[in-house]
N, C-alpha and C positions, 0 to 999 in steps of 0.2 A: 373594719371587719364588724362582723354582724353578732349580736349578743341575744341569748335566749334566755328565759327563767328556768329556774328548776323546781319550780312548785306544779306545773302543769303536766298533763300527760304527755308522753315523749313526742309523738308526732304533731301535736298542736300546742307547741311551747309559744309563750306570748313573747311579743317586743316590748321594751322600755316605752312608757308613754312619753312622749314629748313634751316638753316646756312644764314640767312639774320640778325635777332637778337638772342643774345645769353646772357641770365640771369643767372648768378650765384653769389648770394650774398656773400660776405665775411663772414658774421654771418648769419646762418639759423635762420629765425624769428620762433618763436615756432607756431606751428599750419599750417605753409605755405607748400606747395608741390612743389619741384624744381625738379621734375622727369618727364620722358615722354615728353608731347609736351610743359609743362611748361617752358623748357628751352629756346624755341623758342618766347617766348613772354616777352614784357617789362610792367613794372607797370606805369600807368601815374600819375600824382601827386594827381589826382582826385580818384585814386584807380582801374582805368580801367585796363584790360589787354589788350595790343596793340599787334599787329602783322599784317603780309601780309596774306591776304585770299589766299587759293590756287585755288579757282575758279575765282576770279576778278583780282589777282594781285595787290589790293589795300590794304591801310592801313585799318584795321578793329578791332573793338571790339569782345573780345571773352570772352566766359562764359564756365563753365564746363558743359560737356555733360551729359545729364541724358537721360536714355530709359524711 
């Protein structure tokens, strides 16, 4: 699955910067995808996916990308 940030302009949303965060749970929760861009994001206690935006190099929320 592809993830894009919510901080940038709609058409040019950034990707998560690799090798800053790395998430790999010890037990994979059912229904959660931990492949592709997801491993470069961490989940906050509120349930948001957080990572570093490739456009702004700042911490941002990410959502699954839908065409």
